[in-house]
N, C-alpha and C positions, 0 to 999 in steps of 0.2 A: 916260708916259701911263698913266692908270689903266685898269682893266678897262673894256671897252666893254659896252653893252647887247647882249644875246645875239642880237637880230635884226641888229645891225650887225656882229657876228661872223660870223653866218651869211652876210651879203652878202660880207664880205671873202674867206670860205672859197670861195664860188662863183666870185669873181673871181680868186682865187689859182691855180684850175684853168681859167682861161679867157683867151684873148687879148682878150676883151671881150664884154659882155652887154647886151641890152636891158633895159628896165624890167621887162617881162613875165617875161623869163627869170630875173631876180633875185628876184621876188616869192615868198615862201614860202607854203605851203599855210595857208588859213584866216587870211590876213593881209589887213587891209583896206588898199585903195590909199592912202588918206590917211596911214595908220600907216607904210606901206613908204616913202612919198615923204619922210615926216618923217625917217626914219633915214637915207635916201640923201642928204638935204641936210645932215644931221648930219656924215657921213662926208666930204662934199664941203667943208664948212666946216673940218674938221679937216685938209684937204688929203691925205687917204688914198685918195680916189678922184677922178676927173674925169670930165667928160662931154663927148664929142666927138660933136656931131650927136645921134643916138639911142642911142649906145653909151657904156656905163659901163666904165672901166678904172681899175686900180690906178695911182696915181702911184708915184714912186720911194720916197717916204716910205711909202706904203701898202703897196709890196712888202717893204720892211725890216720893217714891223710885222706883216704877215701871216706872214712867216717865223718870227716868235716864237710863233705860235699852235700848240697841239696841235690838229690837224685833226680828231680823234675827239671830244674833249671840247669843242672850239671855245672853248678858254679860253687867254689868254695865259700862256705858260710863264715861271715865275720862274726865272731863270738863277743860276748860282754867280758870286760876285764874283772879279775878278781883281786882284791886288795884288803889291807887291814888299816884301821885307823886307831892310833895308839894314844890313851890317855893315862897320865901318871900323876898319882897323888902322894904326898908324904906328910910327916908330922901329923899323924891322926887325921888326914884329910883336910888340913888347914892351908895346905900349899899345892899347887897345880903346875905342871910343867907347859909352858906356853911356847908354841914355835912360831916363829916369824919367817915366812918364806922369802928367800933371796935369789929367785929365779923365775923366769917366765914359763907358763902362764901364771897368774895370780901373784905377781910380784908384790911383796910387802904386806900380803894378807896374813892374818894371825888366827891361830887356833891349835889344832892337834897335827901332829905329823902322820903321815900314812906311807904305805909301801906295797909294791905288788907282790902277790903270792907267786913264788916260783914253781915251776912244774914239778910235781912229786912232793911238794912241801905242804906240811899242815898249817892250819890257821895259827896255831900256838907257836910253831917253829918259826913261821914268818914274823910274828909280833916279837919274839925274842930276838931274832936276828936284826930286825929293824931298829929296835931300841938300842942295841949295841952298836950297829953300824952308824946310825944318826946322831945318838946323844952320848954314847960311850957308857951306857948303864946296863945293868943286869938285874932281871927281876922275873917273877912268875905272873903270867897273864891270865885273865879271865874273860871269856867272850861274853859281852853283855847285850849284844843286839846285832842286827843286820838291816842294812839300808840299800836299795836299789836306786841308783841315780841314772837319770837320762838328761844329758846336758845339751843344750840347744844353743845355736847363736841367736842373735836378735832377728835374723830372718828365717828362724825356725828349722834351720839345718841341724841334724843330729850330729853333735860333735864327738860325744863320748857316751859309752854305756858301760856302767861298772856296777857291781855288787861289792859293797864294802863291810867288812866284819868290824864291829866296835869292841875294842878290847881295853881292859882297865888293868893298870899295874899300881900295886900299893907298896910304897916305900922301896923303890928300886935302889940298888947299890951301886956306888962309883962316883967319879967326878965327870961333870959335864965336859965334853970334848968340843972345840970349835968345829964347825962344819960350814964349808963354803956354800951349801945349799939352802942354809937356814940358820937363824940364831935361836938359842933355847935359854929359857930363864924360868926360874922357880918364883911363882907369884902367889901372894896371899889370895885365898879364895874371896876374902872381902874386898880386894882391889881389882877383881876381874873387869868390872864394868868401866872403870877409869883407865886401865891398862890398855885394854883391846881398843884400838883405834880404827882398824880396817878388818873386821872378822870374816872368815869364811861364812858363805851364805848360811849354813845351818849351825854355826858354832855354839850359839847359846842354847839352842834346843838339844844339841849333842851334849853340852856341858851338863845341862839338867838331867838328862837321862842317865849319863854315866856317873853322876854324883849321887843320885838319889834312888834310881829305879833298880829294884831287886829282881824284877821279872824280865824275861828276855824280850826284847825290843824289835819290831820289825815294821818298816813301811817303805813306800815307793814314791819317788819324788821327781818331778820334772823341773829342771833349772834352766833358766835363761841367763846366758853371760856375754858380755863383750870382751872378755879377757883373752879369748883365744886369737 
């Protein structure tokens, strides 16, 4: 949902700190009655508030939305994305699945594939779904680490903020399926450095962590890119 009108955000803020309010309790200073009623009806139409008798309350959807507000600025807070990065090994760890991206941004970059965590989905559920949707494989994932990326343009503008769970699969089953978003190929681990021509910025570090590290891994990283 896009940012709401500031008067609608004011109404939501008042209801966020109330069990219910009347029309007169919700109206702001120097706001005309017709204007106030217009925005109340808009919020009702969006199913963010409901009216019971003379009392207005937040709906469940309204509570969820209001909880994303910065109550000082009365603006909806933009939050970081959540995703998983999937690494697959087979043949006792001697082969690794390499993804070559075929869409922008980062066209033709190589490394591991990733996907967004859907609302209500666990990290492991996401990893299994992405593995099947992207590569046509099935397997049991293990979470190996977490990294926080902040991606900036060369002009230092924040382009993307995301937390990425690093997940490993061993010996996934199935046949690789063609995918218009990227190409997948099993590569001998001894051939990694010659096969990878255009690595994602942290690929080799991620590869070392996922292939060797038995401890949970976490760090935060600022990335500057010209690919967006």
